[in-house]
C-alpha positions as CSV (number, residue, x, y, z in Angstrom):
1,M,94.8,115.8,99.8
2,S,98.3,117.1,99.1
3,N,99.8,116.8,95.6
4,D,102.6,114.4,96.9
5,I,100.1,112.0,98.4
6,R,98.0,112.1,95.2
7,T,101.1,111.4,93.1
8,A,102.1,108.5,95.4
9,L,98.6,106.9,95.3
10,T,98.5,107.3,91.5
11,I,101.9,105.6,91.2
12,V,100.8,102.7,93.4
13,W,97.5,102.3,91.5
14,L,99.4,102.2,88.2
15,I,101.8,99.6,89.5
16,I,99.0,97.5,90.7
17,S,97.2,97.9,87.4
18,I,100.3,96.8,85.5
19,L,100.5,93.7,87.7
20,L,96.8,93.0,87.2
21,I,97.0,93.2,83.4
22,L,99.9,90.8,83.5
23,I,97.9,88.4,85.6
24,I,94.9,88.6,83.3
25,L,97.0,88.2,80.2
26,S,98.7,85.1,81.8
27,F,95.2,83.5,82.3
28,C,94.4,84.2,78.6
29,L,97.8,83.2,77.1
30,L,99.3,80.4,79.3
31,P,97.9,76.9,79.5
32,G,95.8,76.2,82.6
33,D,98.1,73.5,83.9
34,V,101.0,76.0,84.0
35,I,99.0,78.5,85.9
36,K,97.7,75.9,88.4
37,S,101.2,74.6,89.0
38,V,102.5,78.1,89.7
39,S,99.6,79.2,91.9
40,G,99.3,76.0,94.0
41,A,96.4,75.0,96.2
42,C,94.8,77.2,98.9
43,Q,96.9,77.2,102.0
44,V,94.2,78.6,104.3
45,Q,93.0,76.2,107.0
46,H,89.2,75.8,106.9
47,P,88.2,74.7,110.4
48,D,84.5,75.0,109.6
49,E,84.9,73.1,106.3
50,E,83.6,76.2,104.4
51,A,85.7,77.5,101.6
52,C,87.3,80.9,102.0
53,T,86.6,83.8,99.6
54,M,89.5,83.1,97.3
55,C,89.1,79.3,97.1
56,G,88.6,78.2,93.5
57,M,89.5,81.7,92.1
58,T,92.4,80.4,89.9
59,S,90.1,77.8,88.3
60,A,87.3,80.3,88.0
61,F,89.6,82.9,86.3
62,L,90.7,80.2,83.9
63,A,87.0,79.4,83.2
64,I,86.3,83.0,82.6
65,S,89.2,83.3,80.2
66,D,87.7,80.4,78.3
67,H,84.3,82.2,78.3
68,H,82.6,79.8,80.7
69,L,81.0,82.2,83.1
70,D,78.5,79.7,84.5
71,H,81.3,77.3,85.4
72,A,83.3,80.1,86.9
73,T,80.4,81.1,89.1
74,N,80.0,77.5,90.3
75,L,83.7,77.5,91.2
76,N,83.6,80.8,93.1
77,R,80.6,83.1,93.1
78,W,82.8,86.2,93.4
79,S,85.0,85.4,90.4
80,V,83.0,87.1,87.7
81,P,82.4,90.3,89.6
82,L,86.1,90.4,90.6
83,Y,87.2,89.7,87.0
84,A,84.8,92.5,85.8
85,L,86.2,94.9,88.3
86,I,89.7,94.2,87.2
87,V,88.8,94.7,83.5
88,V,87.1,98.0,84.4
89,N,90.2,99.1,86.4
90,E,92.4,98.2,83.4
91,L,90.2,100.3,81.0
92,I,90.4,103.2,83.4
93,A,94.2,102.8,83.6
94,A,94.5,102.6,79.8
95,I,92.5,105.8,79.5
96,Y,94.7,107.5,82.1
97,F,97.8,106.3,80.3
98,A,96.5,107.5,77.0
99,G,95.6,111.0,78.4
100,R,99.1,111.3,80.1
101,L,100.8,110.3,76.8
102,R,98.8,112.8,74.9
103,N,99.6,115.5,77.3
104,K,103.3,114.6,77.2
105,L,103.4,114.5,73.4
106,G,101.2,117.5,72.9
107,E,99.5,118.2,69.7
108,I,101.6,117.1,66.7
109,T,101.6,119.8,64.1
110,F,103.1,119.8,60.7
111,P,104.4,122.9,59.2
112,V,102.2,124.1,56.3
113,D,103.7,126.1,53.5
114,N,101.0,128.6,52.6
115,Q,102.7,129.5,49.3
116,C,101.2,128.1,46.2
117,P,103.7,127.1,43.5
């Protein structure tokens, strides 16, 4: 893979990671009514009356943010694995950012005066 493609994919991944952390933080910090009013109801037509993969995900993420994993699983069985995957992604992104920051700053050294008074 060329260096340009690798850089482009890394930038896209970091942008998505920033958006995901903002979404997760909003679920943790904003009231549930506000999030539900912004997200709205599922707009997918369900001709077979079976819920789609994302149905109930907003309510499930709110339940996870309140530490109600059983309730979240009842709302959407994929919510806990997806939430966990997002958290793992955010940890990897944080490690990546920390490594890049460390590389940019380099080792901080302080001049030492070896002369004793």
